[in-house]
C-alpha positions as CSV (number, residue, x, y, z in Angstrom):
1,X,-24.8,12.8,-32.8
2,X,-27.8,11.4,-30.9
3,X,-28.6,12.6,-27.4
4,X,-31.6,10.3,-27.0
5,X,-31.1,7.3,-24.6
6,X,-31.8,3.9,-26.1
7,X,-34.6,1.6,-24.9
8,X,-32.0,-0.5,-23.2
9,X,-30.4,2.5,-21.4
10,X,-33.8,3.7,-20.3
11,X,-34.6,0.2,-19.0
12,X,-31.3,0.1,-17.0
13,X,-31.9,3.6,-15.7
14,X,-35.3,2.7,-14.4
15,X,-34.1,-0.6,-12.9
16,X,-31.2,1.1,-11.1
17,X,-33.3,3.9,-9.8
18,X,-35.9,1.4,-8.5
19,X,-33.1,-0.5,-6.7
20,X,-31.8,2.8,-5.2
21,X,-35.2,3.8,-4.0
22,X,-36.2,0.3,-2.6
23,X,-32.9,-1.2,-1.4
24,X,-30.5,1.6,-0.6
25,X,-32.5,4.6,0.5
26,X,-34.4,2.8,3.3
27,X,-31.2,1.8,5.1
28,X,-29.1,4.9,4.7
29,X,-30.1,6.6,7.9
30,X,-29.2,3.6,10.1
31,X,-26.0,3.0,8.2
32,X,-25.0,6.6,8.7
33,X,-25.7,6.6,12.4
34,X,-23.9,3.3,13.0
35,X,-21.1,3.8,10.4
36,X,-22.0,0.4,9.0
37,X,-22.1,-0.7,5.4
38,X,-24.7,-3.4,4.5
39,X,-22.6,-6.0,2.6
40,X,-25.8,-7.8,1.6
41,X,-26.3,-5.1,-1.1
42,X,-23.4,-6.5,-3.1
43,X,-25.2,-9.8,-3.8
44,X,-28.5,-8.1,-4.4
45,X,-26.9,-5.9,-7.1
46,X,-25.3,-8.9,-8.6
47,X,-28.6,-10.7,-8.7
48,X,-30.0,-7.9,-10.9
49,X,-27.0,-7.6,-13.1
50,X,-26.1,-4.1,-11.7
51,X,-22.9,-5.0,-9.9
52,X,-20.5,-5.2,-12.8
53,X,-22.3,-3.9,-15.9
54,X,-19.0,-2.9,-17.7
55,X,-17.1,-6.1,-17.2
56,X,-17.0,-8.8,-19.9
57,X,-19.7,-11.4,-19.8
58,X,-17.2,-14.2,-19.6
59,X,-16.3,-13.0,-16.1
60,X,-19.8,-12.5,-14.9
61,X,-20.4,-8.9,-16.1
62,X,-22.9,-7.7,-18.7
63,X,-20.4,-6.3,-21.2
64,X,-22.2,-3.0,-21.5
65,X,-20.8,0.2,-22.9
66,X,-19.6,2.9,-20.5
67,X,-22.4,5.3,-21.3
68,X,-25.0,2.7,-20.1
69,X,-22.8,1.8,-17.1
70,X,-22.6,5.5,-16.2
71,X,-26.3,5.8,-16.4
72,X,-26.7,2.9,-14.0
73,X,-24.1,4.3,-11.6
74,X,-25.8,7.8,-11.7
75,X,-29.2,6.3,-10.9
76,X,-27.9,4.1,-8.0
77,X,-26.1,7.1,-6.4
78,X,-29.3,9.1,-6.1
79,X,-29.8,7.1,-2.9
80,X,-26.2,7.3,-1.7
81,X,-22.9,7.8,-3.4
82,X,-21.0,6.3,-0.4
83,X,-23.1,3.2,-0.2
84,X,-23.0,2.6,-4.0
85,X,-19.3,3.1,-4.1
86,X,-18.7,0.5,-1.4
87,X,-21.1,-1.9,-3.1
88,X,-19.6,-1.8,-6.6
89,X,-16.0,-0.5,-6.2
90,X,-14.5,-4.0,-6.6
91,X,-15.6,-4.5,-10.2
92,X,-14.9,-0.9,-11.0
93,X,-11.3,-0.2,-9.9
94,X,-9.3,-3.3,-8.9
95,X,-11.1,-5.8,-11.1
96,X,-10.6,-3.5,-14.1
97,X,-7.0,-3.3,-13.2
98,X,-6.7,-7.1,-13.0
99,X,-8.7,-7.5,-16.3
100,X,-6.1,-5.3,-18.1
101,X,-2.9,-6.5,-16.5
102,X,-3.5,-10.0,-15.2
103,X,-2.8,-13.4,-16.8
104,X,-5.7,-15.5,-18.1
105,X,-5.2,-17.8,-15.1
106,X,-5.3,-14.9,-12.6
107,X,-8.4,-13.4,-14.2
108,X,-10.2,-16.7,-14.2
109,X,-9.3,-17.3,-10.6
110,X,-10.6,-14.0,-9.2
111,X,-12.9,-12.1,-11.6
112,X,-16.0,-14.3,-11.8
113,X,-16.4,-14.5,-8.0
114,X,-16.0,-10.7,-7.8
115,X,-18.4,-9.8,-10.6
116,X,-21.0,-12.3,-9.3
117,X,-20.8,-10.8,-5.8
118,X,-19.5,-14.0,-4.2
119,X,-16.2,-12.3,-3.1
120,X,-15.3,-8.6,-2.4
121,X,-12.2,-7.1,-3.9
122,X,-10.3,-4.0,-2.8
123,X,-7.7,-1.9,-4.6
124,X,-5.0,-0.6,-2.2
125,X,-2.7,2.1,-3.3
126,X,-3.0,5.0,-0.8
127,X,-0.6,5.1,2.2
128,X,0.0,7.4,5.1
129,X,2.7,9.2,3.1
130,X,1.5,8.4,-0.4
131,X,-1.7,9.9,-1.8
132,X,-1.6,11.8,-5.1
133,X,2.2,11.3,-5.2
134,X,2.5,7.5,-5.7
135,X,6.3,7.7,-5.9
136,X,6.2,7.9,-2.0
137,X,4.8,4.4,-1.7
138,X,6.6,2.7,1.1
139,X,5.1,-0.8,1.2
140,X,7.9,-3.2,0.2
141,X,8.0,-6.5,-1.7
142,X,11.3,-8.3,-1.1
143,X,12.1,-11.5,-3.0
144,X,13.2,-14.4,-0.8
145,X,13.7,-17.6,-2.7
146,X,10.4,-18.6,-4.1
147,X,8.3,-16.1,-2.3
148,X,7.7,-12.4,-1.8
149,X,7.9,-10.8,1.7
150,X,5.5,-7.9,2.0
151,X,5.6,-5.2,4.7
152,X,3.6,-1.9,4.8
153,X,0.4,-0.1,5.5
154,X,-2.5,1.1,3.2
155,X,-5.1,3.5,4.4
156,X,-8.5,4.8,3.3
157,X,-9.1,1.6,1.4
158,X,-12.6,1.0,0.2
159,X,-13.9,-2.2,1.8
160,X,-10.5,-2.8,3.3
161,X,-12.0,-3.9,6.5
162,X,-13.7,-7.0,5.1
163,X,-12.4,-7.5,1.5
164,X,-11.7,-11.1,0.5
165,X,-9.2,-10.2,-2.2
166,X,-6.7,-7.2,-2.2
167,X,-4.9,-5.9,-5.2
168,X,-2.1,-3.6,-4.0
169,X,1.0,-1.8,-5.2
170,X,4.4,-2.3,-3.5
171,X,8.0,-1.1,-4.0
172,X,10.4,-3.8,-5.2
173,X,13.4,-1.5,-5.6
174,X,13.2,2.0,-4.0
175,X,16.3,3.1,-6.0
176,X,14.3,2.8,-9.2
177,X,11.5,5.1,-8.0
178,X,8.2,4.6,-10.0
179,X,9.9,1.9,-12.1
180,X,10.4,-0.2,-9.1
181,X,6.7,-0.5,-8.3
182,X,4.8,-3.6,-8.9
183,X,1.2,-4.8,-8.4
184,X,0.4,-7.9,-6.3
185,X,-2.7,-9.8,-5.2
186,X,-3.5,-11.5,-1.9
187,X,-6.4,-13.0,0.0
188,X,-7.4,-11.8,3.5
189,X,-6.6,-15.2,5.2
190,X,-3.0,-14.9,4.2
191,X,-0.8,-15.0,7.4
192,X,0.7,-11.5,8.1
193,X,-2.4,-9.7,6.7
194,X,-4.6,-7.7,9.0
195,X,-7.2,-4.9,8.6
196,X,-9.2,-2.5,10.7
197,X,-12.2,-0.3,9.9
198,X,-11.8,3.4,9.4
199,X,-14.2,5.0,11.9
200,X,-14.9,8.6,13.0
201,X,-15.3,10.1,9.5
202,X,-17.3,13.2,8.8
203,X,-18.2,11.9,5.4
204,X,-18.8,8.6,3.6
205,X,-20.1,7.2,6.9
206,X,-22.5,4.8,5.3
207,X,-19.8,3.4,3.0
208,X,-16.8,1.4,4.0
209,X,-13.1,2.2,4.4
210,X,-10.3,0.4,6.2
211,X,-6.7,0.3,7.1
212,X,-4.7,-2.7,5.8
213,X,-1.3,-3.9,7.2
214,X,1.1,-6.4,5.8
215,X,3.5,-7.8,8.4
216,X,6.1,-10.2,6.9
217,X,3.3,-11.5,4.7
218,X,4.5,-14.2,2.4
219,X,3.2,-14.5,-1.2
220,X,4.1,-16.9,-4.0
221,X,6.0,-15.4,-6.9
222,X,3.0,-15.7,-9.2
223,X,1.0,-13.3,-7.0
224,X,2.5,-10.4,-9.0
225,X,0.1,-8.8,-11.5
226,X,1.7,-7.4,-14.7
227,X,5.2,-6.2,-15.2
228,X,7.4,-4.4,-12.7
229,X,7.6,-0.7,-13.5
230,X,4.1,-0.6,-15.0
231,X,2.1,-0.7,-11.7
232,X,0.9,2.9,-11.9
233,X,0.1,2.7,-15.6
234,X,-1.9,-0.4,-15.0
235,X,-3.6,1.0,-11.9
236,X,-4.6,4.2,-13.8
237,X,-6.8,2.0,-16.1
238,X,-8.9,1.0,-13.1
239,X,-8.7,4.5,-11.6
240,X,-9.9,5.9,-14.9
241,X,-13.1,3.8,-14.6
242,X,-13.4,4.9,-11.0
243,X,-13.2,8.5,-12.1
244,X,-16.1,7.9,-14.5
245,X,-18.1,6.3,-11.7
246,X,-17.4,9.3,-9.4
247,X,-18.5,11.7,-12.1
248,X,-21.7,9.8,-12.8
249,X,-22.3,9.3,-9.1
250,X,-21.8,13.0,-8.4
251,X,-24.5,13.7,-11.0
252,X,-26.8,11.3,-9.3
253,X,-26.1,12.8,-5.9
254,X,-26.8,16.3,-7.3
255,X,-30.0,15.1,-9.0
256,X,-31.3,13.8,-5.8
257,X,-30.6,17.1,-4.1
258,X,-32.4,19.0,-6.8
259,X,-35.5,16.7,-6.6
260,X,-35.6,17.1,-2.9
261,X,-35.2,20.8,-3.1
262,X,-37.9,21.2,-5.7
263,X,-40.3,19.2,-3.6
264,X,-39.5,21.1,-0.4
265,X,-39.8,24.5,-2.2
266,X,-43.2,23.6,-3.5
267,X,-44.5,22.5,0.0
268,X,-42.8,24.8,2.4
269,X,-44.8,28.0,3.0
270,X,-43.3,31.2,4.3
271,X,-44.6,34.7,4.0
272,X,-47.9,33.5,2.7
273,X,-46.7,31.3,-0.3
274,X,-44.4,28.4,-1.1
275,X,-40.8,29.4,-0.9
276,X,-40.4,28.2,-4.5
277,X,-42.4,31.3,-5.4
278,X,-39.6,33.6,-4.2
279,X,-37.3,34.7,-6.9
280,X,-34.1,33.9,-5.0
281,X,-35.1,30.3,-4.6
282,X,-36.0,30.0,-8.2
283,X,-32.6,31.4,-9.2
284,X,-30.9,28.7,-7.1
285,X,-33.1,25.9,-8.5
286,X,-32.3,27.1,-12.0
287,X,-28.6,27.2,-11.4
288,X,-28.7,23.7,-9.8
289,X,-30.5,22.2,-12.8
290,X,-28.2,23.9,-15.3
291,X,-25.0,22.8,-13.6
292,X,-26.3,19.2,-13.2
293,X,-27.3,19.0,-16.9
294,X,-23.8,20.3,-17.9
295,X,-22.2,17.7,-15.6
296,X,-24.3,14.9,-17.0
297,X,-23.4,15.5,-20.6
298,X,-19.7,16.0,-19.8
299,X,-19.8,12.6,-18.1
300,X,-21.8,10.9,-20.9
301,X,-19.4,12.3,-23.5
302,X,-16.3,11.0,-21.9
303,X,-18.1,7.6,-21.2
304,X,-18.7,7.4,-25.0
305,X,-15.0,8.3,-25.7
306,X,-13.9,5.6,-23.3
307,X,-16.2,3.0,-25.0
308,X,-14.8,3.9,-28.4
309,X,-11.2,3.6,-27.1
310,X,-10.4,7.2,-27.8
311,X,-7.8,9.2,-25.8
312,X,-9.7,11.0,-23.1
313,X,-7.3,12.2,-20.4
314,X,-8.5,15.8,-20.5
315,X,-12.1,15.0,-21.0
316,X,-12.1,12.6,-18.0
317,X,-10.7,15.4,-15.8
318,X,-13.3,17.8,-17.2
319,X,-16.1,15.4,-16.1
320,X,-14.7,14.3,-12.8
321,X,-13.6,17.8,-11.7
322,X,-16.8,19.6,-12.8
323,X,-19.3,17.0,-11.7
324,X,-17.9,16.5,-8.2
325,X,-17.5,20.3,-7.6
326,X,-21.1,20.7,-8.9
327,X,-22.3,18.1,-6.5
328,X,-20.7,19.8,-3.6
329,X,-22.2,23.2,-4.6
330,X,-25.7,21.7,-5.3
331,X,-25.7,19.8,-2.0
332,X,-24.7,23.0,-0.1
333,X,-27.5,25.0,-1.7
334,X,-29.9,22.1,-1.1
335,X,-29.2,22.2,2.6
336,X,-29.7,26.0,2.7
337,X,-33.0,25.7,0.9
338,X,-34.2,23.1,3.5
339,X,-33.0,25.3,6.3
340,X,-32.5,23.5,9.6
341,X,-34.4,20.5,8.2
342,X,-31.5,20.1,5.8
343,X,-29.1,19.4,8.7
344,X,-31.0,16.3,10.0
345,X,-31.0,12.9,8.6
346,X,-34.7,12.7,7.9
347,X,-33.9,14.5,4.6
348,X,-31.5,13.1,2.0
349,X,-29.7,16.4,1.4
350,X,-27.8,16.1,4.7
351,X,-25.9,12.9,3.9
352,X,-25.5,14.0,0.2
353,X,-23.8,17.1,1.6
354,X,-21.5,15.0,3.7
355,X,-20.5,12.7,0.9
356,X,-20.0,15.3,-1.7
357,X,-16.8,16.6,-0.2
358,X,-15.2,13.1,-0.3
359,X,-16.2,12.8,-4.0
360,X,-14.0,15.8,-4.8
361,X,-11.0,14.0,-3.2
362,X,-11.3,10.4,-4.4
363,X,-10.0,9.6,-7.8
364,X,-7.7,12.6,-7.8
365,X,-8.5,15.8,-6.0
366,X,-10.0,18.8,-7.8
367,X,-6.6,20.5,-7.9
368,X,-5.0,17.4,-9.4
369,X,-7.5,17.4,-12.2
370,X,-7.1,21.2,-12.7
371,X,-3.4,20.5,-13.2
372,X,-4.1,17.7,-15.6
373,X,-6.4,19.9,-17.7
374,X,-3.8,22.7,-17.7
375,X,-1.1,20.3,-18.7
376,X,-3.2,18.9,-21.5
377,X,-4.1,22.3,-22.9
378,X,-0.7,24.0,-22.5
379,X,1.6,21.1,-23.1
380,X,3.5,22.1,-20.0
381,X,3.7,19.8,-17.0
382,X,3.1,21.1,-13.5
383,X,4.8,18.0,-12.0
384,X,8.4,17.2,-11.9
């Protein structure tokens, strides 16, 4: 068991942190205020090989292991978890889904452009009445001769407002429940497809989410990805990678809050000395650092298990649940340490605090992961 990072991992860590500091951090304030995501970041990340590090080289990725990928994601998210997620979510979730379930022809058609930043891909599962419970999916796919007719709505879809390619789940036969679900792929210029941006959020304001509508949208029969009845199982492969990203990103968010809090505590003078000299502040800083370190190694461990192909359902929930809850707690303490300065966007802790709450929801809520952990430990399902 070796806990030392390799030279390659240290190189990617430094490269990603430099990109975060030079390319993401300077634009976060404007992006927050205008609720606007800078799509140019996607091509910049691709140019440096940071867009799809875990994807195979044959499709434009780097073919890196998941520990190294997690290190990259953590470093990028020190600037902004929301911006990073919008930038690289295509290769992480829907592209991973397509990689595992698609035909060779489908993969060759879409993956290289996505991994090289030429096109943006979104994964669309969530609906107004279907969140954690995917059995409630109402979008329909009805076969009509040599085509599918698609109708339905998807909400809170990352990059849904401008994505070029959409991988989505629809119900082919409601009477079959989950076994009637299938995955499909379409492009934004398909007649019957429309999208609108999701505005007015209290969190994730510098990222990108949208609402997608399918209105009698016609797709060829070969637009189905994988087998009917396996849509959720196939989707969970991409979601598993997204959960790893969220855990790693939460560590990066929390690390940024710690660094900012340490700097502020050393410079801010009250009652005749830096506030870092007061015992209560030191206690909070110590707890921040300890929880972050625990989150980091939970995340690296499950990343290693994922690389090795080992079963890691419980361990992924450990990491995603603990890291995102830690990020929320650390960001809250960081705002308090900064006082009123922590509530304005001249300091990074404010937007980290806003984004941390969404991190606890995406990729399965904290409660869903608690139930998963409980089920894995007890062998008793909490679901029907």
